[in-house]
Structure formats: C-alpha cells, structure tokens
VMD Tcl script that builds the backbone (N, CA, C; Angstrom):
set m [mol new atoms 414]
animate dup $m
set s [atomselect $m all]
$s set {name element resname resid chain x y z} {
  {N N MET 1 A -17.316 -8.304 21.646}
  {CA C MET 1 A -15.948 -8.514 21.222}
  {C C MET 1 A -15.909 -9.802 20.465}
  {N N GLY 2 A -15.233 -9.805 19.284}
  {CA C GLY 2 A -15.197 -10.951 18.420}
  {C C GLY 2 A -14.187 -12.016 18.926}
  {N N LEU 3 A -14.083 -13.039 18.160}
  {CA C LEU 3 A -13.084 -14.082 18.484}
  {C C LEU 3 A -11.678 -13.550 18.292}
  {N N LEU 4 A -10.816 -13.985 19.145}
  {CA C LEU 4 A -9.392 -13.643 19.018}
  {C C LEU 4 A -8.765 -14.461 17.968}
  {N N PRO 5 A -7.784 -13.931 17.262}
  {CA C PRO 5 A -7.049 -14.780 16.256}
  {C C PRO 5 A -6.462 -15.999 16.952}
  {N N THR 6 A -6.356 -17.109 16.247}
  {CA C THR 6 A -5.907 -18.377 16.831}
  {C C THR 6 A -4.570 -18.204 17.531}
  {N N THR 7 A -3.597 -17.496 16.981}
  {CA C THR 7 A -2.309 -17.398 17.638}
  {C C THR 7 A -2.442 -16.639 18.941}
  {N N HIS 8 A -3.270 -15.556 18.962}
  {CA C HIS 8 A -3.454 -14.832 20.179}
  {C C HIS 8 A -4.175 -15.658 21.233}
  {N N ARG 9 A -5.179 -16.420 20.766}
  {CA C ARG 9 A -5.947 -17.284 21.743}
  {C C ARG 9 A -5.021 -18.320 22.326}
  {N N ALA 10 A -4.184 -18.938 21.498}
  {CA C ALA 10 A -3.237 -19.946 22.019}
  {C C ALA 10 A -2.261 -19.314 23.017}
  {N N PHE 11 A -1.857 -18.071 22.746}
  {CA C PHE 11 A -0.986 -17.335 23.660}
  {C C PHE 11 A -1.702 -17.088 24.957}
  {N N THR 12 A -2.937 -16.571 24.921}
  {CA C THR 12 A -3.613 -16.205 26.167}
  {C C THR 12 A -4.020 -17.440 26.970}
  {N N ASP 13 A -4.132 -18.610 26.317}
  {CA C ASP 13 A -4.504 -19.811 27.061}
  {C C ASP 13 A -3.410 -20.236 28.036}
  {N N CYS 14 A -2.173 -19.836 27.779}
  {CA C CYS 14 A -1.071 -20.237 28.683}
  {C C CYS 14 A -0.683 -19.110 29.631}
  {N N LEU 15 A -1.508 -18.080 29.732}
  {CA C LEU 15 A -1.204 -16.993 30.620}
  {C C LEU 15 A -1.761 -17.250 32.042}
  {N N SER 16 A -0.963 -17.826 32.862}
  {CA C SER 16 A -1.414 -18.056 34.205}
  {C C SER 16 A -0.229 -18.051 35.166}
  {N N TYR 17 A -0.513 -17.529 36.327}
  {CA C TYR 17 A 0.488 -17.475 37.416}
  {C C TYR 17 A -0.188 -18.157 38.583}
  {N N GLU 18 A 0.598 -18.544 39.550}
  {CA C GLU 18 A 0.069 -18.944 40.851}
  {C C GLU 18 A -0.149 -17.648 41.601}
  {N N GLY 19 A -1.336 -17.484 42.199}
  {CA C GLY 19 A -1.632 -16.240 42.948}
  {C C GLY 19 A -1.775 -15.082 42.053}
  {N N ASP 20 A -2.642 -15.123 41.113}
  {CA C ASP 20 A -2.821 -14.089 40.086}
  {C C ASP 20 A -3.202 -12.717 40.619}
  {N N ASP 21 A -3.637 -12.644 41.881}
  {CA C ASP 21 A -4.075 -11.362 42.439}
  {C C ASP 21 A -2.953 -10.497 42.975}
  {N N VAL 22 A -1.705 -10.979 42.948}
  {CA C VAL 22 A -0.549 -10.273 43.487}
  {C C VAL 22 A 0.193 -9.616 42.331}
  {N N MET 23 A 0.566 -8.344 42.495}
  {CA C MET 23 A 1.308 -7.606 41.436}
  {C C MET 23 A 2.681 -8.257 41.306}
  {N N LYS 24 A 3.075 -8.496 40.069}
  {CA C LYS 24 A 4.334 -9.157 39.736}
  {C C LYS 24 A 5.443 -8.113 39.554}
  {N N SER 25 A 6.621 -8.480 39.974}
  {CA C SER 25 A 7.764 -7.609 39.700}
  {C C SER 25 A 8.276 -7.820 38.278}
  {N N ALA 26 A 9.139 -6.902 37.843}
  {CA C ALA 26 A 9.732 -7.077 36.534}
  {C C ALA 26 A 10.582 -8.296 36.437}
  {N N LYS 27 A 11.264 -8.641 37.510}
  {CA C LYS 27 A 12.125 -9.823 37.527}
  {C C LYS 27 A 11.253 -11.108 37.425}
  {N N GLU 28 A 10.164 -11.145 38.180}
  {CA C GLU 28 A 9.264 -12.312 38.140}
  {C C GLU 28 A 8.600 -12.429 36.733}
  {N N PHE 29 A 8.216 -11.285 36.166}
  {CA C PHE 29 A 7.534 -11.354 34.884}
  {C C PHE 29 A 8.549 -11.755 33.807}
  {N N ALA 30 A 9.760 -11.265 33.829}
  {CA C ALA 30 A 10.773 -11.681 32.865}
  {C C ALA 30 A 11.079 -13.171 32.966}
  {N N ALA 31 A 11.184 -13.685 34.190}
  {CA C ALA 31 A 11.373 -15.141 34.387}
  {C C ALA 31 A 10.212 -15.927 33.876}
  {N N TRP 32 A 9.003 -15.446 34.031}
  {CA C TRP 32 A 7.799 -16.072 33.507}
  {C C TRP 32 A 7.834 -16.096 32.014}
  {N N LEU 33 A 8.173 -14.971 31.388}
  {CA C LEU 33 A 8.225 -14.923 29.935}
  {C C LEU 33 A 9.224 -15.923 29.372}
  {N N MET 34 A 10.409 -15.987 29.996}
  {CA C MET 34 A 11.413 -16.930 29.548}
  {C C MET 34 A 10.973 -18.393 29.752}
  {N N ASP 35 A 10.300 -18.646 30.864}
  {CA C ASP 35 A 9.803 -20.002 31.133}
  {C C ASP 35 A 8.812 -20.445 30.078}
  {N N ARG 36 A 7.935 -19.559 29.680}
  {CA C ARG 36 A 6.879 -19.886 28.730}
  {C C ARG 36 A 7.311 -19.782 27.230}
  {N N PHE 37 A 8.182 -18.832 26.948}
  {CA C PHE 37 A 8.433 -18.487 25.528}
  {C C PHE 37 A 9.873 -18.529 25.083}
  {N N ALA 38 A 10.737 -19.159 25.835}
  {CA C ALA 38 A 12.177 -19.205 25.501}
  {C C ALA 38 A 12.417 -19.829 24.128}
  {N N SER 39 A 11.609 -20.802 23.761}
  {CA C SER 39 A 11.794 -21.503 22.491}
  {C C SER 39 A 11.079 -20.849 21.321}
  {N N TYR 40 A 10.367 -19.738 21.550}
  {CA C TYR 40 A 9.624 -19.107 20.496}
  {C C TYR 40 A 10.320 -17.812 20.044}
  {N N ASN 41 A 10.241 -17.544 18.739}
  {CA C ASN 41 A 10.641 -16.306 18.183}
  {C C ASN 41 A 9.441 -15.519 17.678}
  {N N GLY 42 A 9.470 -14.224 17.857}
  {CA C GLY 42 A 8.387 -13.392 17.343}
  {C C GLY 42 A 7.175 -13.311 18.256}
  {N N VAL 43 A 7.296 -13.496 19.537}
  {CA C VAL 43 A 6.183 -13.406 20.494}
  {C C VAL 43 A 5.993 -11.884 20.821}
  {N N TYR 44 A 4.735 -11.484 20.808}
  {CA C TYR 44 A 4.453 -10.141 21.241}
  {C C TYR 44 A 3.291 -10.109 22.254}
  {N N LEU 45 A 3.278 -9.097 23.033}
  {CA C LEU 45 A 2.185 -8.886 24.031}
  {C C LEU 45 A 1.651 -7.507 23.826}
  {N N THR 46 A 0.397 -7.329 24.081}
  {CA C THR 46 A -0.213 -6.031 24.029}
  {C C THR 46 A -0.048 -5.358 25.367}
  {N N ARG 47 A -0.299 -4.077 25.390}
  {CA C ARG 47 A -0.244 -3.289 26.623}
  {C C ARG 47 A -1.165 -3.868 27.667}
  {N N SER 48 A -2.394 -4.216 27.289}
  {CA C SER 48 A -3.357 -4.774 28.205}
  {C C SER 48 A -2.978 -6.179 28.652}
  {N N ASP 49 A -2.302 -6.959 27.789}
  {CA C ASP 49 A -1.800 -8.305 28.205}
  {C C ASP 49 A -0.850 -8.132 29.386}
  {N N ILE 50 A 0.093 -7.216 29.272}
  {CA C ILE 50 A 1.136 -7.072 30.275}
  {C C ILE 50 A 0.492 -6.532 31.565}
  {N N ALA 51 A -0.439 -5.578 31.456}
  {CA C ALA 51 A -1.082 -5.046 32.645}
  {C C ALA 51 A -1.850 -6.145 33.341}
  {N N GLU 52 A -2.547 -7.002 32.600}
  {CA C GLU 52 A -3.343 -8.077 33.154}
  {C C GLU 52 A -2.453 -9.130 33.806}
  {N N LEU 53 A -1.412 -9.508 33.112}
  {CA C LEU 53 A -0.508 -10.572 33.610}
  {C C LEU 53 A 0.241 -10.190 34.823}
  {N N THR 54 A 0.540 -8.896 34.968}
  {CA C THR 54 A 1.277 -8.425 36.119}
  {C C THR 54 A 0.414 -7.796 37.209}
  {N N SER 55 A -0.899 -7.884 37.020}
  {CA C SER 55 A -1.876 -7.344 37.986}
  {C C SER 55 A -1.660 -5.862 38.210}
  {N N ARG 56 A -1.430 -5.115 37.118}
  {CA C ARG 56 A -1.246 -3.664 37.216}
  {C C ARG 56 A -2.436 -2.981 36.617}
  {N N GLN 57 A -2.769 -1.793 37.193}
  {CA C GLN 57 A -3.851 -1.009 36.585}
  {C C GLN 57 A -3.354 -0.230 35.411}
  {N N SER 58 A -2.092 0.128 35.419}
  {CA C SER 58 A -1.506 0.833 34.266}
  {C C SER 58 A -0.091 0.324 34.047}
  {N N LEU 59 A 0.412 0.556 32.840}
  {CA C LEU 59 A 1.685 0.051 32.455}
  {C C LEU 59 A 2.635 1.268 32.301}
  {N N ARG 60 A 3.650 1.335 33.120}
  {CA C ARG 60 A 4.602 2.462 33.062}
  {C C ARG 60 A 5.839 2.055 32.322}
  {N N SER 61 A 6.442 3.026 31.685}
  {CA C SER 61 A 7.664 2.773 30.912}
  {C C SER 61 A 8.837 2.280 31.770}
  {N N ASP 62 A 8.934 2.663 33.027}
  {CA C ASP 62 A 10.034 2.162 33.879}
  {C C ASP 62 A 9.878 0.672 34.161}
  {N N PHE 63 A 8.630 0.190 34.238}
  {CA C PHE 63 A 8.420 -1.278 34.435}
  {C C PHE 63 A 8.833 -2.023 33.185}
  {N N VAL 64 A 8.468 -1.532 31.990}
  {CA C VAL 64 A 8.874 -2.146 30.723}
  {C C VAL 64 A 10.401 -2.131 30.566}
  {N N ARG 65 A 11.055 -1.045 30.952}
  {CA C ARG 65 A 12.485 -0.971 30.920}
  {C C ARG 65 A 13.124 -2.021 31.856}
  {N N ASP 66 A 12.563 -2.166 33.088}
  {CA C ASP 66 A 13.056 -3.148 34.031}
  {C C ASP 66 A 12.888 -4.584 33.498}
  {N N VAL 67 A 11.757 -4.857 32.828}
  {CA C VAL 67 A 11.548 -6.190 32.273}
  {C C VAL 67 A 12.571 -6.416 31.157}
  {N N HIS 68 A 12.795 -5.417 30.337}
  {CA C HIS 68 A 13.782 -5.507 29.251}
  {C C HIS 68 A 15.149 -5.818 29.878}
  {N N ASN 69 A 15.550 -5.092 30.924}
  {CA C ASN 69 A 16.851 -5.310 31.571}
  {C C ASN 69 A 16.985 -6.728 32.116}
  {N N GLU 70 A 15.900 -7.263 32.699}
  {CA C GLU 70 A 15.906 -8.629 33.213}
  {C C GLU 70 A 16.006 -9.655 32.090}
  {N N LEU 71 A 15.302 -9.394 30.994}
  {CA C LEU 71 A 15.367 -10.340 29.856}
  {C C LEU 71 A 16.739 -10.356 29.224}
  {N N MET 72 A 17.479 -9.254 29.322}
  {CA C MET 72 A 18.832 -9.181 28.715}
  {C C MET 72 A 19.755 -10.238 29.296}
  {N N HIS 73 A 19.528 -10.648 30.535}
  {CA C HIS 73 A 20.323 -11.721 31.178}
  {C C HIS 73 A 20.166 -13.031 30.443}
  {N N PHE 74 A 19.072 -13.138 29.716}
  {CA C PHE 74 A 18.767 -14.390 28.963}
  {C C PHE 74 A 19.013 -14.222 27.442}
  {N N GLY 75 A 19.586 -13.050 27.052}
  {CA C GLY 75 A 19.857 -12.801 25.637}
  {C C GLY 75 A 18.569 -12.353 24.901}
  {N N ARG 76 A 17.617 -11.879 25.609}
  {CA C ARG 76 A 16.391 -11.384 25.006}
  {C C ARG 76 A 16.135 -9.953 25.428}
  {N N GLY 77 A 15.183 -9.317 24.769}
  {CA C GLY 77 A 14.827 -7.952 25.100}
  {C C GLY 77 A 13.302 -7.771 24.841}
  {N N LEU 78 A 12.789 -6.671 25.385}
  {CA C LEU 78 A 11.393 -6.327 25.166}
  {C C LEU 78 A 11.361 -4.948 24.590}
  {N N ILE 79 A 10.893 -4.813 23.389}
  {CA C ILE 79 A 10.855 -3.528 22.713}
  {C C ILE 79 A 9.412 -3.179 22.343}
  {N N ALA 80 A 9.126 -1.896 22.264}
  {CA C ALA 80 A 7.781 -1.449 22.013}
  {C C ALA 80 A 7.694 -0.905 20.558}
  {N N ASP 81 A 6.447 -0.937 20.011}
  {CA C ASP 81 A 6.202 -0.258 18.733}
  {C C ASP 81 A 6.095 1.235 18.999}
  {N N MET 82 A 5.855 1.993 17.948}
  {CA C MET 82 A 5.860 3.453 18.076}
  {C C MET 82 A 4.786 4.005 19.024}
  {N N ARG 83 A 3.666 3.317 19.114}
  {CA C ARG 83 A 2.553 3.796 19.912}
  {C C ARG 83 A 2.541 3.126 21.307}
  {N N ASN 84 A 3.494 2.246 21.587}
  {CA C ASN 84 A 3.536 1.480 22.827}
  {C C ASN 84 A 2.292 0.644 23.039}
  {N N ASP 85 A 1.696 0.167 21.916}
  {CA C ASP 85 A 0.532 -0.763 21.960}
  {C C ASP 85 A 0.953 -2.231 22.049}
  {N N LYS 86 A 2.085 -2.509 21.355}
  {CA C LYS 86 A 2.602 -3.892 21.312}
  {C C LYS 86 A 4.020 -3.906 21.803}
  {N N TYR 87 A 4.334 -4.982 22.498}
  {CA C TYR 87 A 5.705 -5.133 23.039}
  {C C TYR 87 A 6.203 -6.470 22.537}
  {N N TYR 88 A 7.373 -6.443 21.858}
  {CA C TYR 88 A 7.926 -7.577 21.169}
  {C C TYR 88 A 9.088 -8.171 22.000}
  {N N MET 89 A 9.041 -9.483 22.250}
  {CA C MET 89 A 10.111 -10.146 22.867}
  {C C MET 89 A 11.048 -10.610 21.765}
  {N N VAL 90 A 12.225 -10.072 21.752}
  {CA C VAL 90 A 13.180 -10.316 20.679}
  {C C VAL 90 A 14.478 -10.985 21.191}
  {N N THR 91 A 15.140 -11.694 20.304}
  {CA C THR 91 A 16.438 -12.241 20.597}
  {C C THR 91 A 17.470 -11.145 20.318}
  {N N LEU 92 A 18.356 -10.919 21.254}
  {CA C LEU 92 A 19.406 -9.900 21.053}
  {C C LEU 92 A 20.557 -10.495 20.268}
  {N N GLY 93 A 21.093 -9.714 19.411}
  {CA C GLY 93 A 22.210 -10.163 18.577}
  {C C GLY 93 A 23.540 -10.253 19.411}
  {N N SER 94 A 24.413 -11.113 18.950}
  {CA C SER 94 A 25.657 -11.253 19.648}
  {C C SER 94 A 26.845 -10.931 18.767}
  {N N THR 95 A 26.594 -10.458 17.534}
  {CA C THR 95 A 27.643 -10.135 16.623}
  {C C THR 95 A 27.770 -8.604 16.484}
  {N N HIS 96 A 28.921 -8.106 16.715}
  {CA C HIS 96 A 29.179 -6.670 16.585}
  {C C HIS 96 A 29.188 -6.316 15.080}
  {N N TRP 97 A 28.671 -5.185 14.720}
  {CA C TRP 97 A 28.527 -4.838 13.341}
  {C C TRP 97 A 29.880 -4.739 12.611}
  {N N LYS 98 A 30.942 -4.415 13.289}
  {CA C LYS 98 A 32.247 -4.349 12.636}
  {C C LYS 98 A 32.805 -5.757 12.337}
  {N N ASP 99 A 32.319 -6.747 13.088}
  {CA C ASP 99 A 32.739 -8.112 12.808}
  {C C ASP 99 A 32.194 -8.619 11.458}
  {N N VAL 100 A 31.087 -8.019 11.067}
  {CA C VAL 100 A 30.457 -8.418 9.807}
  {C C VAL 100 A 31.144 -7.719 8.640}
  {N N GLY 101 A 31.573 -6.473 8.856}
  {CA C GLY 101 A 32.224 -5.735 7.814}
  {C C GLY 101 A 31.993 -4.237 7.984}
  {N N ASP 102 A 33.031 -3.493 7.930}
  {CA C ASP 102 A 32.958 -2.056 8.109}
  {C C ASP 102 A 33.191 -1.368 6.746}
  {N N PHE 103 A 32.113 -1.395 5.893}
  {CA C PHE 103 A 32.244 -0.807 4.581}
  {C C PHE 103 A 32.406 0.753 4.661}
  {N N TYR 104 A 31.896 1.358 5.724}
  {CA C TYR 104 A 31.975 2.799 5.740}
  {C C TYR 104 A 33.311 3.313 6.259}
  {N N GLY 105 A 34.059 2.491 6.947}
  {CA C GLY 105 A 35.310 2.921 7.484}
  {C C GLY 105 A 36.531 2.518 6.668}
  {N N GLU 106 A 36.305 1.681 5.678}
  {CA C GLU 106 A 37.427 1.168 4.886}
  {C C GLU 106 A 37.630 2.051 3.677}
  {N N ASN 107 A 38.880 2.271 3.330}
  {CA C ASN 107 A 39.254 2.937 2.077}
  {C C ASN 107 A 39.768 1.855 1.169}
  {N N ARG 108 A 38.891 1.340 0.369}
  {CA C ARG 108 A 39.267 0.236 -0.519}
  {C C ARG 108 A 39.502 0.773 -1.909}
  {N N ALA 109 A 40.693 0.650 -2.362}
  {CA C ALA 109 A 41.048 1.106 -3.732}
  {C C ALA 109 A 40.427 0.164 -4.760}
  {N N GLY 110 A 39.819 0.755 -5.772}
  {CA C GLY 110 A 39.232 -0.050 -6.871}
  {C C GLY 110 A 37.876 -0.645 -6.510}
  {N N ALA 111 A 37.269 -0.229 -5.415}
  {CA C ALA 111 A 35.951 -0.760 -5.092}
  {C C ALA 111 A 34.927 -0.188 -6.027}
  {N N ASP 112 A 33.949 -1.048 -6.412}
  {CA C ASP 112 A 32.888 -0.540 -7.301}
  {C C ASP 112 A 32.012 0.431 -6.538}
  {N N GLU 113 A 31.216 1.255 -7.245}
  {CA C GLU 113 A 30.419 2.298 -6.591}
  {C C GLU 113 A 29.376 1.753 -5.673}
  {N N SER 114 A 28.816 0.554 -5.919}
  {CA C SER 114 A 27.768 0.046 -5.103}
  {C C SER 114 A 28.202 -0.330 -3.675}
  {N N HIS 115 A 29.544 -0.526 -3.533}
  {CA C HIS 115 A 30.054 -0.878 -2.176}
  {C C HIS 115 A 31.071 0.113 -1.684}
  {N N SER 116 A 31.242 1.226 -2.364}
  {CA C SER 116 A 32.232 2.187 -1.879}
  {C C SER 116 A 31.648 3.035 -0.770}
  {N N PRO 117 A 32.476 3.525 0.145}
  {CA C PRO 117 A 32.033 4.372 1.261}
  {C C PRO 117 A 31.378 5.648 0.688}
  {N N VAL 118 A 30.412 6.141 1.408}
  {CA C VAL 118 A 29.719 7.383 1.013}
  {C C VAL 118 A 30.547 8.549 1.581}
  {N N ASN 119 A 30.807 9.533 0.694}
  {CA C ASN 119 A 31.521 10.734 1.142}
  {C C ASN 119 A 30.498 11.817 1.331}
  {N N ILE 120 A 30.052 12.004 2.523}
  {CA C ILE 120 A 29.001 12.966 2.826}
  {C C ILE 120 A 29.437 14.376 2.532}
  {N N ALA 121 A 30.732 14.670 2.756}
  {CA C ALA 121 A 31.221 16.040 2.567}
  {C C ALA 121 A 31.129 16.481 1.119}
  {N N SER 122 A 31.202 15.519 0.197}
  {CA C SER 122 A 31.159 15.906 -1.228}
  {C C SER 122 A 29.741 15.862 -1.738}
  {N N SER 123 A 28.817 15.446 -0.941}
  {CA C SER 123 A 27.413 15.322 -1.370}
  {C C SER 123 A 26.776 16.708 -1.554}
  {N N SER 124 A 25.930 16.825 -2.562}
  {CA C SER 124 A 25.239 18.111 -2.793}
  {C C SER 124 A 24.216 18.447 -1.685}
  {N N GLU 125 A 23.870 17.380 -0.934}
  {CA C GLU 125 A 22.906 17.576 0.131}
  {C C GLU 125 A 23.595 17.664 1.502}
  {N N SER 126 A 24.918 17.806 1.548}
  {CA C SER 126 A 25.623 17.734 2.803}
  {C C SER 126 A 25.144 18.859 3.773}
  {N N GLY 127 A 24.776 19.979 3.242}
  {CA C GLY 127 A 24.247 21.061 4.093}
  {C C GLY 127 A 22.939 20.655 4.737}
  {N N GLN 128 A 22.065 19.992 3.977}
  {CA C GLN 128 A 20.808 19.472 4.484}
  {C C GLN 128 A 21.003 18.414 5.507}
  {N N ILE 129 A 21.925 17.464 5.226}
  {CA C ILE 129 A 22.222 16.401 6.168}
  {C C ILE 129 A 22.761 16.956 7.469}
  {N N HIS 130 A 23.678 17.941 7.410}
  {CA C HIS 130 A 24.245 18.542 8.588}
  {C C HIS 130 A 23.118 19.237 9.408}
  {N N SER 131 A 22.210 19.919 8.705}
  {CA C SER 131 A 21.136 20.594 9.396}
  {C C SER 131 A 20.236 19.601 10.063}
  {N N LEU 132 A 19.909 18.470 9.359}
  {CA C LEU 132 A 19.034 17.498 9.968}
  {C C LEU 132 A 19.703 16.814 11.166}
  {N N ALA 133 A 20.978 16.588 11.085}
  {CA C ALA 133 A 21.687 15.962 12.209}
  {C C ALA 133 A 21.713 16.880 13.403}
  {N N ASN 134 A 21.672 18.158 13.192}
  {CA C ASN 134 A 21.726 19.130 14.303}
  {C C ASN 134 A 20.296 19.597 14.710}
  {N N GLY 135 A 19.302 18.981 14.147}
  {CA C GLY 135 A 17.900 19.252 14.538}
  {C C GLY 135 A 17.338 20.548 13.895}
  {N N ARG 136 A 17.960 21.055 12.860}
  {CA C ARG 136 A 17.477 22.262 12.215}
  {C C ARG 136 A 16.910 22.038 10.837}
  {N N GLY 137 A 16.645 20.787 10.524}
  {CA C GLY 137 A 16.148 20.491 9.153}
  {C C GLY 137 A 14.621 20.604 9.082}
  {N N ARG 138 A 14.135 19.916 8.075}
  {CA C ARG 138 A 12.712 19.956 7.745}
  {C C ARG 138 A 11.825 19.718 8.902}
}
mol reanalyze $m
mol bondsrecalc $m
mol representation Tube
mol addrep $m
C-alpha cells in the first residue's frame, strides 16, 4: 500500500478514542466527529474509516442514518456518495428556498425569458416529462 495523501494522513493521525476496542454508538461517534471537526468544512470519511473508528466489522445504513440524525443537532449531516464509499460531513443550510426567491411560483408580468417561470404544460416534451415523473420513461 502506498503513502496516503497528506490530507488523509493528517486526518487519520487524529483518529483516536479512549478504549478503542469498544464498539461506538452513533451518538458517541457524532459527538466525536463534532469535537474533532466542528471547525472544518469538507471533511469526508471512507467506509473503512468509519468501520475502524467505531470498531465495527461492517457498516450498516441504519448506523449511518443514526449518525446523521445525531449530527443534525449540531447543524451538520453525514451524506454518502452514490456507491457509499465516501461519507461527507456537511453543514446543513438554514435558509428556506422560498426565502431566497420563488421564481417558479411567481407570475411576474414583463419578466424576461431567462427568469420567467417554465410552463411545463405548453412544453413539447410535456408528455415525456409526465412519463418520466411517473416512472414510465426512458
């Protein structure tokens, strides 16, 4: 096995618990993540990192969900990539999308085309969109 990238090596250098041989709960692991990485953005862990840190032989989706739920108390979350190989600790947003602007729900007279609401019903592809939305598309 080759050398780990510097950022990953620095990350794994601080991976320690007291009593490493005991399986960690989701609540304990979330608290540990916040203790170590609260001031960092963009931290990720691999599947094997989490299994090793929590003294688990395998990583189940219900454990990841429980860690995510515990992190939500701190305004953070744990999300997986498509293959569940990497888990990203992210900061959760606090702004509702309608507070930023609801361009799709507004009927603004005189709005230019680049910002006007999309009328799906008049689209030539509306049948395809409807089929895709109902799971009968491509």
